N, C-alpha and C positions, 0 to 999 in steps of 0.2 A: 640803620638803614636811614637813607635820605632820599627824598622825592624832590626832584627838581623840574621846574617847568622849562622846557627846551627853549633856548635862544639860539641866535645866528651861530654862535661858536660851537654849537652841539650838532650840527647839520651831519657832520660825518659819523659821529657817534650813533645817532639815529639811523643813518644809512646802514651802518654795520649791524645794528640790532635787527633792522629790517631784513637785511640779508640772511641772518642767522635764523630768523623765523621761517623765511621762505625755504631755506635749506631743510630745516626740521620738518617742513611739511612735504618734503620730497621735490621741491622746485629745483629748477637748474641754476647753476651759476651763470653769471653773466660778465664778461670782460667790460670793465668800465662802469659796472653798476653803481658803485659807491659814489663816483663823481656825478652820475646821471640823477641819483636818488637825492643826494645832498643839494644839487642845483635845484631840482624840482621843489623840494621843501623850502628852501630858501626863497624861491620866487612866490610861493603860496602859503607861507607860514602863518599869515593872518587868518586864513580859512582852515588851517590844519594844525590846530593847537596839539602839542604833544608834551609828554612828561617822560622822564627815565628815572629808575631807581638805581641808586648806588648802594651797594652792600658789600661789606669786606674789601673795599678798595676796587670794586669792579662794577661795570655796568651790569645789573642784575635783570633788567628788563625795561620795557617801554610800552607806552600807550599813546596811540596817535588817533585823533578824532577828525571829523569833518564838520565844520559849523556850516550849516546850510544858510544861505542868504535869507534875509528878513523878507517875509511876504505879507501882503495885506490880506487879512481874513476877518470876517465878522466876529466880533467879540474878542479878538486878539489886540491888546493895546499896542499903540505905536511904539516902536523902540524894543518889543520883545524879540527875542532871537527864535523862539519856536523849538526847533530841534537840533540836536547834536547826535551825529552817529559815531560810535566807536568803530573806527576802520580796522585797527590792529591793536592786539594786546599780546605781549609775549614775555614769558618769563623764562630766563635760561635755566636749564635742567638742574644745575648745582644750587640755585637759589629758590627752587619751588618749595612750597610748604613752609615758607618763613614769613608769610604776610606780604610779600612783594605785590602780587596781584591786587590784593585787597587795598593796599596803601595807594597803588596807582589809580584804581577806580575812585577811591575817596578823594584824591587830589583832583581828578577830573570833574567829579561831581561838585565839589566846593567852588571850583572856578565857574563851572557852568551855571550854578545857582547865582552867583555874583553878576554874571553876564546877562541874567534874565532868560536863560534857557528853560523851557518848561518840560522837556521830555529828552531823555537820553535813550537811544536805541542802539541795539548791536545784534549781530549775528551770532548765535550761540551753537558752537560745534558741539556734537553729542557728548563728547568727553568732559565738557565744561559746564553741563546743565547743573549739577550740584553746586558748583561754585557760584554761578550767577544767581541761582535760587537763594543761596544763603546771603548774597549781596542785596537782595530785595528786587532783583530783576524778574518781572513775570513774562510768561509767554505773551506774545502779541500775534494773534492769528491774522491779523490783517497784512502782515509782511509777507511778500511773494518774491520769488527770484527767478529770473530767466537768464540764462547764460547765452551770449550772442557770439557768433562767430565772426571773425573779421571780414571785411567785404573786399579782400585782396585776390 
């Protein structure tokens, strides 16, 4: 297995993995999604660090995060990044239970530590609690979520 930090040439691969993830959750397909997703990631890739896993010659999964902009806060040294949110992590069914998810998280954590990130946060679905507990992620009770309806 090999973990690779995604670069510009990987935009369509990330888009394809993102679509696989959405479909696995019961999401709809969307004509033109791959182009739209690849273009979006290319335009924002400096704020959306991503990694993908290669295993047995295939893309086995990906992790995409959101690097929050630096903010000034008492006690936070200038230049520190503060927080990184794991926006999405997906491992293809044929590659699960082979260390792919653990390796993706480790690559993200290593990069984040080198960038001065102090905290990584993520939303943990009920089926992934054991995985994230084993990876050292503790529940953070201060995180809340509200889903909004579009104003159309």
